[in-house]
CHARMM-style PDB file with segment names, atoms N, HN, CA, C and O in Angstrom:
ATOM      1  N   MET     1     -24.659  10.077   0.523  1.00  0.00      PROA
ATOM      2  CA  MET     1     -24.461   9.319  -0.712  1.00  0.00      PROA
ATOM      3  C   MET     1     -23.384  10.163  -1.336  1.00  0.00      PROA
ATOM      4  O   MET     1     -23.279  11.385  -1.229  1.00  0.00      PROA
ATOM      5  N   ILE     2     -22.558   9.304  -2.037  1.00  0.00      PROA
ATOM      6  HN  ILE     2     -22.644   8.311  -2.124  1.00  0.00      PROA
ATOM      7  CA  ILE     2     -21.475   9.905  -2.726  1.00  0.00      PROA
ATOM      8  C   ILE     2     -21.799   9.980  -4.195  1.00  0.00      PROA
ATOM      9  O   ILE     2     -22.335   9.044  -4.787  1.00  0.00      PROA
ATOM     10  N   LYS     3     -21.477  11.067  -4.745  1.00  0.00      PROA
ATOM     11  HN  LYS     3     -21.041  11.828  -4.264  1.00  0.00      PROA
ATOM     12  CA  LYS     3     -21.618  11.362  -6.049  1.00  0.00      PROA
ATOM     13  C   LYS     3     -20.728  10.625  -6.981  1.00  0.00      PROA
ATOM     14  O   LYS     3     -19.555  10.409  -6.676  1.00  0.00      PROA
ATOM     15  N   GLU     4     -21.254  10.221  -8.136  1.00  0.00      PROA
ATOM     16  HN  GLU     4     -22.207  10.397  -8.384  1.00  0.00      PROA
ATOM     17  CA  GLU     4     -20.434   9.471  -9.298  1.00  0.00      PROA
ATOM     18  C   GLU     4     -19.411  10.371  -9.682  1.00  0.00      PROA
ATOM     19  O   GLU     4     -19.684  11.559  -9.854  1.00  0.00      PROA
ATOM     20  N   PHE     5     -18.153   9.895  -9.851  1.00  0.00      PROA
ATOM     21  HN  PHE     5     -17.930   8.930  -9.712  1.00  0.00      PROA
ATOM     22  CA  PHE     5     -16.964  10.794 -10.169  1.00  0.00      PROA
ATOM     23  C   PHE     5     -15.965   9.809 -10.900  1.00  0.00      PROA
ATOM     24  O   PHE     5     -15.899   8.606 -10.649  1.00  0.00      PROA
ATOM     25  N   GLN     6     -15.178  10.492 -11.859  1.00  0.00      PROA
ATOM     26  HN  GLN     6     -15.232  11.470 -12.062  1.00  0.00      PROA
ATOM     27  CA  GLN     6     -14.156   9.998 -12.663  1.00  0.00      PROA
ATOM     28  C   GLN     6     -12.919   9.868 -11.745  1.00  0.00      PROA
ATOM     29  O   GLN     6     -12.583  10.794 -11.006  1.00  0.00      PROA
ATOM     30  N   SER     7     -12.263   8.716 -11.809  1.00  0.00      PROA
ATOM     31  HN  SER     7     -12.537   7.964 -12.409  1.00  0.00      PROA
ATOM     32  CA  SER     7     -10.888   8.505 -11.253  1.00  0.00      PROA
ATOM     33  C   SER     7     -10.003   7.789 -11.966  1.00  0.00      PROA
ATOM     34  O   SER     7     -10.436   7.094 -12.884  1.00  0.00      PROA
ATOM     35  N   VAL     8      -8.739   7.817 -11.711  1.00  0.00      PROA
ATOM     36  HN  VAL     8      -8.387   8.382 -10.965  1.00  0.00      PROA
ATOM     37  CA  VAL     8      -7.866   7.177 -12.473  1.00  0.00      PROA
ATOM     38  C   VAL     8      -7.476   5.925 -11.660  1.00  0.00      PROA
ATOM     39  O   VAL     8      -7.272   6.031 -10.450  1.00  0.00      PROA
ATOM     40  N   GLY     9      -7.367   4.728 -12.305  1.00  0.00      PROA
ATOM     41  HN  GLY     9      -7.533   4.642 -13.288  1.00  0.00      PROA
ATOM     42  CA  GLY     9      -7.204   3.322 -11.786  1.00  0.00      PROA
ATOM     43  C   GLY     9      -5.728   2.847 -12.206  1.00  0.00      PROA
ATOM     44  O   GLY     9      -5.121   3.379 -13.136  1.00  0.00      PROA
ATOM     45  N   ILE    10      -5.272   1.923 -11.527  1.00  0.00      PROA
ATOM     46  HN  ILE    10      -5.765   1.491 -10.772  1.00  0.00      PROA
ATOM     47  CA  ILE    10      -3.861   1.430 -11.780  1.00  0.00      PROA
ATOM     48  C   ILE    10      -3.818   1.000 -13.267  1.00  0.00      PROA
ATOM     49  O   ILE    10      -2.780   1.199 -13.897  1.00  0.00      PROA
ATOM     50  N   LYS    11      -4.759   0.492 -13.792  1.00  0.00      PROA
ATOM     51  HN  LYS    11      -5.603   0.330 -13.280  1.00  0.00      PROA
ATOM     52  CA  LYS    11      -4.811   0.099 -15.069  1.00  0.00      PROA
ATOM     53  C   LYS    11      -4.662   1.311 -16.113  1.00  0.00      PROA
ATOM     54  O   LYS    11      -4.073   1.107 -17.174  1.00  0.00      PROA
ATOM     55  N   ASP    12      -5.149   2.460 -15.838  1.00  0.00      PROA
ATOM     56  HN  ASP    12      -5.628   2.627 -14.976  1.00  0.00      PROA
ATOM     57  CA  ASP    12      -4.899   3.655 -16.362  1.00  0.00      PROA
ATOM     58  C   ASP    12      -3.566   4.388 -16.380  1.00  0.00      PROA
ATOM     59  O   ASP    12      -3.261   5.125 -17.318  1.00  0.00      PROA
ATOM     60  N   MET    13      -2.786   4.180 -15.346  1.00  0.00      PROA
ATOM     61  HN  MET    13      -3.034   3.582 -14.584  1.00  0.00      PROA
ATOM     62  CA  MET    13      -1.601   4.775 -14.971  1.00  0.00      PROA
ATOM     63  C   MET    13      -0.411   4.448 -15.946  1.00  0.00      PROA
ATOM     64  O   MET    13      -0.453   3.422 -16.625  1.00  0.00      PROA
ATOM     65  N   HSD    14       0.603   5.280 -16.015  1.00  0.00      PROA
ATOM     66  HN  HSD    14       0.637   6.114 -15.464  1.00  0.00      PROA
ATOM     67  CA  HSD    14       1.745   4.899 -16.746  1.00  0.00      PROA
ATOM     68  C   HSD    14       2.550   4.182 -15.758  1.00  0.00      PROA
ATOM     69  O   HSD    14       2.510   4.356 -14.540  1.00  0.00      PROA
ATOM     70  N   PRO    15       3.365   3.270 -16.472  1.00  0.00      PROA
ATOM     71  CA  PRO    15       4.243   2.328 -15.643  1.00  0.00      PROA
ATOM     72  C   PRO    15       5.071   3.027 -14.674  1.00  0.00      PROA
ATOM     73  O   PRO    15       5.338   2.454 -13.618  1.00  0.00      PROA
ATOM     74  N   MET    16       5.483   4.132 -14.893  1.00  0.00      PROA
ATOM     75  HN  MET    16       5.266   4.598 -15.750  1.00  0.00      PROA
ATOM     76  CA  MET    16       6.535   4.854 -14.081  1.00  0.00      PROA
ATOM     77  C   MET    16       5.556   5.208 -12.865  1.00  0.00      PROA
ATOM     78  O   MET    16       5.995   4.965 -11.741  1.00  0.00      PROA
ATOM     79  N   GLN    17       4.357   5.722 -12.967  1.00  0.00      PROA
ATOM     80  HN  GLN    17       4.000   5.920 -13.880  1.00  0.00      PROA
ATOM     81  CA  GLN    17       3.523   6.051 -11.819  1.00  0.00      PROA
ATOM     82  C   GLN    17       3.194   4.844 -10.896  1.00  0.00      PROA
ATOM     83  O   GLN    17       3.212   4.970  -9.672  1.00  0.00      PROA
ATOM     84  N   ILE    18       2.899   3.692 -11.498  1.00  0.00      PROA
ATOM     85  HN  ILE    18       2.884   3.589 -12.493  1.00  0.00      PROA
ATOM     86  CA  ILE    18       2.726   2.498 -10.828  1.00  0.00      PROA
ATOM     87  C   ILE    18       4.023   1.961 -10.002  1.00  0.00      PROA
ATOM     88  O   ILE    18       3.889   1.407  -8.911  1.00  0.00      PROA
ATOM     89  N   LYS    19       5.117   2.145 -10.532  1.00  0.00      PROA
ATOM     90  HN  LYS    19       5.226   2.596 -11.418  1.00  0.00      PROA
ATOM     91  CA  LYS    19       6.289   1.877  -9.927  1.00  0.00      PROA
ATOM     92  C   LYS    19       6.568   2.830  -8.839  1.00  0.00      PROA
ATOM     93  O   LYS    19       7.095   2.412  -7.808  1.00  0.00      PROA
ATOM     94  N   ALA    20       6.237   4.178  -8.989  1.00  0.00      PROA
ATOM     95  HN  ALA    20       5.809   4.517  -9.827  1.00  0.00      PROA
ATOM     96  CA  ALA    20       6.445   5.104  -8.020  1.00  0.00      PROA
ATOM     97  C   ALA    20       5.598   4.818  -6.689  1.00  0.00      PROA
ATOM     98  O   ALA    20       5.985   4.996  -5.534  1.00  0.00      PROA
ATOM     99  N   LEU    21       4.437   4.367  -7.086  1.00  0.00      PROA
ATOM    100  HN  LEU    21       4.123   4.222  -8.024  1.00  0.00      PROA
ATOM    101  CA  LEU    21       3.539   4.106  -6.023  1.00  0.00      PROA
ATOM    102  C   LEU    21       3.937   2.749  -5.056  1.00  0.00      PROA
ATOM    103  O   LEU    21       3.972   2.740  -3.826  1.00  0.00      PROA
ATOM    104  N   MET    22       4.185   1.777  -5.840  1.00  0.00      PROA
ATOM    105  HN  MET    22       4.158   1.785  -6.840  1.00  0.00      PROA
ATOM    106  CA  MET    22       4.712   0.685  -5.341  1.00  0.00      PROA
ATOM    107  C   MET    22       6.058   0.757  -4.364  1.00  0.00      PROA
ATOM    108  O   MET    22       6.247   0.195  -3.285  1.00  0.00      PROA
ATOM    109  N   ASP    23       6.876   1.594  -5.078  1.00  0.00      PROA
ATOM    110  HN  ASP    23       6.723   2.050  -5.954  1.00  0.00      PROA
ATOM    111  CA  ASP    23       8.123   1.923  -4.299  1.00  0.00      PROA
ATOM    112  C   ASP    23       7.777   2.674  -2.886  1.00  0.00      PROA
ATOM    113  O   ASP    23       8.331   2.378  -1.826  1.00  0.00      PROA
ATOM    114  N   PHE    24       6.919   3.545  -3.007  1.00  0.00      PROA
ATOM    115  HN  PHE    24       6.470   3.785  -3.868  1.00  0.00      PROA
ATOM    116  CA  PHE    24       6.510   4.250  -1.775  1.00  0.00      PROA
ATOM    117  C   PHE    24       6.017   3.386  -0.804  1.00  0.00      PROA
ATOM    118  O   PHE    24       6.375   3.460   0.372  1.00  0.00      PROA
ATOM    119  N   ILE    25       5.126   2.477  -1.269  1.00  0.00      PROA
ATOM    120  HN  ILE    25       4.835   2.417  -2.224  1.00  0.00      PROA
ATOM    121  CA  ILE    25       4.587   1.476  -0.162  1.00  0.00      PROA
ATOM    122  C   ILE    25       5.573   0.582   0.406  1.00  0.00      PROA
ATOM    123  O   ILE    25       5.624   0.292   1.601  1.00  0.00      PROA
ATOM    124  N   ASP    26       6.594   0.027  -0.767  1.00  0.00      PROA
ATOM    125  HN  ASP    26       6.552   0.263  -1.738  1.00  0.00      PROA
ATOM    126  CA  ASP    26       7.550  -0.816  -0.163  1.00  0.00      PROA
ATOM    127  C   ASP    26       8.562   0.005   0.934  1.00  0.00      PROA
ATOM    128  O   ASP    26       8.894  -0.594   1.956  1.00  0.00      PROA
ATOM    129  N   PHE    27       8.994   1.251   0.719  1.00  0.00      PROA
ATOM    130  HN  PHE    27       8.724   1.738  -0.111  1.00  0.00      PROA
ATOM    131  CA  PHE    27       9.589   2.040   1.559  1.00  0.00      PROA
ATOM    132  C   PHE    27       8.932   2.258   2.851  1.00  0.00      PROA
ATOM    133  O   PHE    27       9.585   2.314   3.892  1.00  0.00      PROA
ATOM    134  N   SER    28       7.718   2.376   2.815  1.00  0.00      PROA
ATOM    135  HN  SER    28       7.187   2.330   1.969  1.00  0.00      PROA
ATOM    136  CA  SER    28       7.008   2.552   3.992  1.00  0.00      PROA
ATOM    137  C   SER    28       7.162   1.206   4.943  1.00  0.00      PROA
ATOM    138  O   SER    28       7.392   1.203   6.153  1.00  0.00      PROA
ATOM    139  N   PHE    29       6.996   0.196   4.178  1.00  0.00      PROA
ATOM    140  HN  PHE    29       6.808   0.198   3.195  1.00  0.00      PROA
ATOM    141  CA  PHE    29       7.161  -1.175   4.970  1.00  0.00      PROA
ATOM    142  C   PHE    29       8.490  -1.222   5.570  1.00  0.00      PROA
ATOM    143  O   PHE    29       8.630  -1.508   6.759  1.00  0.00      PROA
ATOM    144  N   HSD    30       9.445  -0.963   4.821  1.00  0.00      PROA
ATOM    145  HN  HSD    30       9.331  -0.731   3.855  1.00  0.00      PROA
ATOM    146  CA  HSD    30      10.863  -0.880   5.341  1.00  0.00      PROA
ATOM    147  C   HSD    30      11.025   0.048   6.656  1.00  0.00      PROA
ATOM    148  O   HSD    30      11.536  -0.357   7.700  1.00  0.00      PROA
ATOM    149  N   LEU    31      10.620   1.083   6.497  1.00  0.00      PROA
ATOM    150  HN  LEU    31      10.205   1.412   5.649  1.00  0.00      PROA
ATOM    151  CA  LEU    31      10.455   2.071   7.703  1.00  0.00      PROA
ATOM    152  C   LEU    31       9.883   1.467   8.998  1.00  0.00      PROA
ATOM    153  O   LEU    31      10.455   1.431  10.087  1.00  0.00      PROA
ATOM    154  N   ALA    32       8.582   0.969   8.679  1.00  0.00      PROA
ATOM    155  HN  ALA    32       8.118   0.998   7.794  1.00  0.00      PROA
ATOM    156  CA  ALA    32       7.842   0.289   9.902  1.00  0.00      PROA
ATOM    157  C   ALA    32       8.528  -1.005  10.435  1.00  0.00      PROA
ATOM    158  O   ALA    32       8.303  -1.484  11.547  1.00  0.00      PROA
ATOM    159  N   ALA    33       9.292  -1.456   9.619  1.00  0.00      PROA
ATOM    160  HN  ALA    33       9.475  -1.067   8.716  1.00  0.00      PROA
ATOM    161  CA  ALA    33      10.134  -2.667  10.198  1.00  0.00      PROA
ATOM    162  C   ALA    33      11.112  -2.347  11.238  1.00  0.00      PROA
ATOM    163  O   ALA    33      11.589  -3.167  12.022  1.00  0.00      PROA
ATOM    164  N   HSD    34      11.379  -1.081  11.187  1.00  0.00      PROA
ATOM    165  HN  HSD    34      10.991  -0.416  10.549  1.00  0.00      PROA
ATOM    166  CA  HSD    34      12.462  -0.654  12.180  1.00  0.00      PROA
ATOM    167  C   HSD    34      11.901  -0.321  13.645  1.00  0.00      PROA
ATOM    168  O   HSD    34      12.626  -0.125  14.621  1.00  0.00      PROA
ATOM    169  N   PHE    35      10.691  -0.291  13.650  1.00  0.00      PROA
ATOM    170  HN  PHE    35      10.102  -0.450  12.858  1.00  0.00      PROA
ATOM    171  CA  PHE    35      10.020  -0.155  15.067  1.00  0.00      PROA
ATOM    172  C   PHE    35       9.837  -1.450  15.569  1.00  0.00      PROA
ATOM    173  O   PHE    35       9.788  -2.444  14.844  1.00  0.00      PROA
ATOM    174  N   GLU    36       9.713  -1.470  17.046  1.00  0.00      PROA
ATOM    175  HN  GLU    36       9.753  -0.663  17.634  1.00  0.00      PROA
ATOM    176  CA  GLU    36       9.507  -2.500  17.827  1.00  0.00      PROA
ATOM    177  C   GLU    36       7.920  -3.102  17.523  1.00  0.00      PROA
ATOM    178  O   GLU    36       7.096  -2.236  17.229  1.00  0.00      PROA
ATOM    179  N   GLY    37       7.535  -4.237  17.564  1.00  0.00      PROA
ATOM    180  HN  GLY    37       8.204  -4.940  17.803  1.00  0.00      PROA
ATOM    181  CA  GLY    37       6.269  -4.674  17.623  1.00  0.00      PROA
ATOM    182  C   GLY    37       5.685  -4.671  16.161  1.00  0.00      PROA
ATOM    183  O   GLY    37       6.195  -4.003  15.261  1.00  0.00      PROA
ATOM    184  N   GLU    38       4.780  -5.321  16.024  1.00  0.00      PROA
ATOM    185  HN  GLU    38       4.366  -5.864  16.755  1.00  0.00      PROA
ATOM    186  CA  GLU    38       4.039  -5.559  14.658  1.00  0.00      PROA
ATOM    187  C   GLU    38       3.030  -4.499  14.517  1.00  0.00      PROA
ATOM    188  O   GLU    38       2.537  -4.427  13.392  1.00  0.00      PROA
ATOM    189  N   ASP    39       2.613  -3.673  15.377  1.00  0.00      PROA
ATOM    190  HN  ASP    39       3.014  -3.731  16.291  1.00  0.00      PROA
ATOM    191  CA  ASP    39       1.507  -2.552  15.366  1.00  0.00      PROA
ATOM    192  C   ASP    39       1.773  -1.660  14.295  1.00  0.00      PROA
ATOM    193  O   ASP    39       0.828  -1.386  13.556  1.00  0.00      PROA
ATOM    194  N   VAL    40       2.968  -1.120  14.057  1.00  0.00      PROA
ATOM    195  HN  VAL    40       3.736  -1.342  14.657  1.00  0.00      PROA
ATOM    196  CA  VAL    40       3.332  -0.275  13.102  1.00  0.00      PROA
ATOM    197  C   VAL    40       3.261  -0.827  11.602  1.00  0.00      PROA
ATOM    198  O   VAL    40       2.875  -0.137  10.658  1.00  0.00      PROA
ATOM    199  N   ILE    41       3.657  -2.084  11.506  1.00  0.00      PROA
ATOM    200  HN  ILE    41       3.970  -2.644  12.273  1.00  0.00      PROA
ATOM    201  CA  ILE    41       3.694  -2.806  10.214  1.00  0.00      PROA
ATOM    202  C   ILE    41       2.005  -2.991   9.842  1.00  0.00      PROA
ATOM    203  O   ILE    41       1.585  -2.769   8.707  1.00  0.00      PROA
ATOM    204  N   MET    42       1.216  -3.381  10.848  1.00  0.00      PROA
ATOM    205  HN  MET    42       1.558  -3.561  11.770  1.00  0.00      PROA
ATOM    206  CA  MET    42      -0.107  -3.587  10.541  1.00  0.00      PROA
ATOM    207  C   MET    42      -0.748  -2.259  10.170  1.00  0.00      PROA
ATOM    208  O   MET    42      -1.495  -2.202   9.193  1.00  0.00      PROA
ATOM    209  N   GLU    43      -0.523  -1.344  10.805  1.00  0.00      PROA
ATOM    210  HN  GLU    43       0.084  -1.390  11.599  1.00  0.00      PROA
ATOM    211  CA  GLU    43      -0.983  -0.012  10.405  1.00  0.00      PROA
ATOM    212  C   GLU    43      -0.604   0.396   9.030  1.00  0.00      PROA
ATOM    213  O   GLU    43      -1.479   0.900   8.326  1.00  0.00      PROA
ATOM    214  N   VAL    44       0.526   0.247   8.591  1.00  0.00      PROA
ATOM    215  HN  VAL    44       1.237  -0.163   9.163  1.00  0.00      PROA
ATOM    216  CA  VAL    44       1.106   0.493   7.267  1.00  0.00      PROA
ATOM    217  C   VAL    44       0.389  -0.437   6.292  1.00  0.00      PROA
ATOM    218  O   VAL    44       0.049   0.024   5.203  1.00  0.00      PROA
ATOM    219  N   GLU    45       0.141  -1.667   6.587  1.00  0.00      PROA
ATOM    220  HN  GLU    45       0.417  -2.042   7.472  1.00  0.00      PROA
ATOM    221  CA  GLU    45      -0.510  -2.749   5.793  1.00  0.00      PROA
ATOM    222  C   GLU    45      -1.923  -2.244   5.398  1.00  0.00      PROA
ATOM    223  O   GLU    45      -2.388  -2.205   4.259  1.00  0.00      PROA
ATOM    224  N   ASP    46      -2.594  -1.813   6.708  1.00  0.00      PROA
ATOM    225  HN  ASP    46      -2.216  -1.845   7.633  1.00  0.00      PROA
ATOM    226  CA  ASP    46      -4.042  -1.331   6.599  1.00  0.00      PROA
ATOM    227  C   ASP    46      -4.216  -0.127   5.567  1.00  0.00      PROA
ATOM    228  O   ASP    46      -5.233  -0.033   4.880  1.00  0.00      PROA
ATOM    229  N   ARG    47      -3.037   0.900   5.491  1.00  0.00      PROA
ATOM    230  HN  ARG    47      -2.211   0.823   6.050  1.00  0.00      PROA
ATOM    231  CA  ARG    47      -3.238   2.059   4.872  1.00  0.00      PROA
ATOM    232  C   ARG    47      -2.722   1.856   3.412  1.00  0.00      PROA
ATOM    233  O   ARG    47      -3.169   2.526   2.481  1.00  0.00      PROA
ATOM    234  N   ALA    48      -1.726   0.868   3.248  1.00  0.00      PROA
ATOM    235  HN  ALA    48      -1.363   0.323   4.004  1.00  0.00      PROA
ATOM    236  CA  ALA    48      -1.404   0.533   1.778  1.00  0.00      PROA
ATOM    237  C   ALA    48      -2.352  -0.324   1.176  1.00  0.00      PROA
ATOM    238  O   ALA    48      -2.377  -0.342  -0.055  1.00  0.00      PROA
ATOM    239  N   ASP    49      -3.152  -1.051   1.819  1.00  0.00      PROA
ATOM    240  HN  ASP    49      -3.132  -1.036   2.819  1.00  0.00      PROA
ATOM    241  CA  ASP    49      -4.209  -1.906   1.414  1.00  0.00      PROA
ATOM    242  C   ASP    49      -5.407  -0.897   0.751  1.00  0.00      PROA
ATOM    243  O   ASP    49      -5.852  -1.016  -0.391  1.00  0.00      PROA
ATOM    244  N   ASP    50      -5.773   0.016   1.644  1.00  0.00      PROA
ATOM    245  HN  ASP    50      -5.411   0.112   2.571  1.00  0.00      PROA
ATOM    246  CA  ASP    50      -6.701   1.109   1.206  1.00  0.00      PROA
ATOM    247  C   ASP    50      -6.289   1.756   0.042  1.00  0.00      PROA
ATOM    248  O   ASP    50      -7.047   1.899  -0.917  1.00  0.00      PROA
ATOM    249  N   LEU    51      -4.991   2.209   0.066  1.00  0.00      PROA
ATOM    250  HN  LEU    51      -4.375   2.093   0.846  1.00  0.00      PROA
ATOM    251  CA  LEU    51      -4.447   3.063  -1.097  1.00  0.00      PROA
ATOM    252  C   LEU    51      -4.592   2.144  -2.393  1.00  0.00      PROA
ATOM    253  O   LEU    51      -5.270   2.597  -3.315  1.00  0.00      PROA
ATOM    254  N   VAL    52      -4.060   1.004  -2.518  1.00  0.00      PROA
ATOM    255  HN  VAL    52      -3.509   0.636  -1.769  1.00  0.00      PROA
ATOM    256  CA  VAL    52      -4.087   0.154  -3.609  1.00  0.00      PROA
ATOM    257  C   VAL    52      -5.415  -0.122  -4.142  1.00  0.00      PROA
ATOM    258  O   VAL    52      -5.662  -0.179  -5.347  1.00  0.00      PROA
ATOM    259  N   LYS    53      -6.235  -0.285  -3.233  1.00  0.00      PROA
ATOM    260  HN  LYS    53      -6.034  -0.239  -2.255  1.00  0.00      PROA
ATOM    261  CA  LYS    53      -7.898  -0.591  -3.421  1.00  0.00      PROA
ATOM    262  C   LYS    53      -8.442   0.640  -3.945  1.00  0.00      PROA
ATOM    263  O   LYS    53      -9.296   0.545  -4.826  1.00  0.00      PROA
ATOM    264  N   LEU    54      -8.081   1.781  -3.542  1.00  0.00      PROA
ATOM    265  HN  LEU    54      -7.387   1.859  -2.827  1.00  0.00      PROA
ATOM    266  CA  LEU    54      -8.527   3.064  -3.940  1.00  0.00      PROA
ATOM    267  C   LEU    54      -8.149   3.120  -5.536  1.00  0.00      PROA
ATOM    268  O   LEU    54      -8.956   3.638  -6.309  1.00  0.00      PROA
ATOM    269  N   PHE    55      -7.045   2.639  -5.966  1.00  0.00      PROA
ATOM    270  HN  PHE    55      -6.390   2.218  -5.339  1.00  0.00      PROA
ATOM    271  CA  PHE    55      -6.688   2.864  -7.474  1.00  0.00      PROA
ATOM    272  C   PHE    55      -7.166   1.776  -8.107  1.00  0.00      PROA
ATOM    273  O   PHE    55      -6.833   1.715  -9.290  1.00  0.00      PROA
ATOM    274  N   GLY    56      -7.905   0.808  -7.665  1.00  0.00      PROA
ATOM    275  HN  GLY    56      -8.176   0.858  -6.704  1.00  0.00      PROA
ATOM    276  CA  GLY    56      -8.503  -0.364  -8.336  1.00  0.00      PROA
ATOM    277  C   GLY    56      -7.702  -1.640  -8.198  1.00  0.00      PROA
ATOM    278  O   GLY    56      -8.002  -2.571  -8.945  1.00  0.00      PROA
ATOM    279  N   GLY    57      -6.808  -1.777  -7.409  1.00  0.00      PROA
ATOM    280  HN  GLY    57      -6.563  -1.021  -6.802  1.00  0.00      PROA
ATOM    281  CA  GLY    57      -5.956  -2.892  -7.260  1.00  0.00      PROA
ATOM    282  C   GLY    57      -6.514  -3.737  -6.304  1.00  0.00      PROA
ATOM    283  O   GLY    57      -7.448  -3.373  -5.590  1.00  0.00      PROA
ATOM    284  N   VAL    58      -5.886  -5.096  -6.227  1.00  0.00      PROA
ATOM    285  HN  VAL    58      -5.127  -5.392  -6.807  1.00  0.00      PROA
ATOM    286  CA  VAL    58      -6.639  -6.036  -5.358  1.00  0.00      PROA
ATOM    287  C   VAL    58      -6.278  -5.936  -3.940  1.00  0.00      PROA
ATOM    288  O   VAL    58      -6.904  -6.656  -3.161  1.00  0.00      PROA
ATOM    289  N   GLY    59      -5.283  -5.086  -3.437  1.00  0.00      PROA
ATOM    290  HN  GLY    59      -4.774  -4.502  -4.069  1.00  0.00      PROA
ATOM    291  CA  GLY    59      -4.833  -4.679  -2.095  1.00  0.00      PROA
ATOM    292  C   GLY    59      -3.463  -5.272  -1.814  1.00  0.00      PROA
ATOM    293  O   GLY    59      -2.746  -5.761  -2.687  1.00  0.00      PROA
ATOM    294  N   VAL    60      -3.133  -5.184  -0.421  1.00  0.00      PROA
ATOM    295  HN  VAL    60      -3.715  -4.787   0.288  1.00  0.00      PROA
ATOM    296  CA  VAL    60      -1.905  -5.609  -0.043  1.00  0.00      PROA
ATOM    297  C   VAL    60      -1.992  -6.423   1.164  1.00  0.00      PROA
ATOM    298  O   VAL    60      -2.707  -6.130   2.122  1.00  0.00      PROA
ATOM    299  N   THR    61      -1.280  -7.406   1.096  1.00  0.00      PROA
ATOM    300  HN  THR    61      -0.700  -7.644   0.317  1.00  0.00      PROA
ATOM    301  CA  THR    61      -1.268  -8.287   2.383  1.00  0.00      PROA
ATOM    302  C   THR    61       0.298  -8.523   2.902  1.00  0.00      PROA
ATOM    303  O   THR    61       1.170  -8.471   2.035  1.00  0.00      PROA
ATOM    304  N   VAL    62       0.667  -8.765   4.200  1.00  0.00      PROA
ATOM    305  HN  VAL    62      -0.041  -8.807   4.904  1.00  0.00      PROA
ATOM    306  CA  VAL    62       2.099  -8.688   4.825  1.00  0.00      PROA
ATOM    307  C   VAL    62       2.057  -9.863   5.548  1.00  0.00      PROA
ATOM    308  O   VAL    62       1.058 -10.104   6.226  1.00  0.00      PROA
ATOM    309  N   SER    63       2.988 -10.634   5.509  1.00  0.00      PROA
ATOM    310  HN  SER    63       3.800 -10.439   4.959  1.00  0.00      PROA
ATOM    311  CA  SER    63       3.251 -11.537   6.601  1.00  0.00      PROA
ATOM    312  C   SER    63       4.727 -11.349   7.065  1.00  0.00      PROA
ATOM    313  O   SER    63       5.651 -11.163   6.274  1.00  0.00      PROA
ATOM    314  N   VAL    64       4.866 -11.414   8.428  1.00  0.00      PROA
ATOM    315  HN  VAL    64       4.114 -11.565   9.071  1.00  0.00      PROA
ATOM    316  CA  VAL    64       5.877 -11.071   9.224  1.00  0.00      PROA
ATOM    317  C   VAL    64       6.505 -12.206   9.631  1.00  0.00      PROA
ATOM    318  O   VAL    64       5.832 -13.029  10.252  1.00  0.00      PROA
ATOM    319  N   GLU    65       7.835 -12.459   9.378  1.00  0.00      PROA
ATOM    320  HN  GLU    65       8.382 -11.791   8.873  1.00  0.00      PROA
ATOM    321  CA  GLU    65       8.570 -13.509   9.814  1.00  0.00      PROA
ATOM    322  C   GLU    65       9.693 -13.086  10.926  1.00  0.00      PROA
ATOM    323  O   GLU    65      10.389 -12.078  10.807  1.00  0.00      PROA
ATOM    324  N   ASP    66       9.755 -13.798  11.781  1.00  0.00      PROA
ATOM    325  HN  ASP    66       9.190 -14.617  11.878  1.00  0.00      PROA
ATOM    326  CA  ASP    66      10.880 -13.670  12.935  1.00  0.00      PROA
ATOM    327  C   ASP    66      12.118 -14.292  12.426  1.00  0.00      PROA
ATOM    328  O   ASP    66      12.088 -15.485  12.124  1.00  0.00      PROA
ATOM    329  N   ASP    67      13.154 -13.639  12.304  1.00  0.00      PROA
ATOM    330  HN  ASP    67      13.179 -12.670  12.549  1.00  0.00      PROA
ATOM    331  CA  ASP    67      14.455 -13.904  11.958  1.00  0.00      PROA
ATOM    332  C   ASP    67      15.394 -14.498  13.002  1.00  0.00      PROA
ATOM    333  O   ASP    67      16.560 -14.810  12.762  1.00  0.00      PROA
ATOM    334  N   HSD    68      14.731 -14.641  14.288  1.00  0.00      PROA
ATOM    335  HN  HSD    68      13.783 -14.388  14.483  1.00  0.00      PROA
ATOM    336  CA  HSD    68      15.532 -15.021  15.453  1.00  0.00      PROA
ATOM    337  C   HSD    68      15.353 -16.513  15.659  1.00  0.00      PROA
ATOM    338  OT1 HSD    68      15.930 -17.082  16.585  1.00  0.00      PROA
TER     339      HSD     68
END
């Protein structure tokens, strides 16, 4: 059982903190896009989704388009 604890949510963060978090997630996706296959992108999506939800957000979803 998890004890009750206080945490900071996205709604409590300074806009610069939110921007830094979103920039980090965006950069992670850009790096993942340079790898072959979708497995790295899907792993980043799962971790970004968990991170955003941890801070009280609705999550992250990614769609991959093939530009060929």
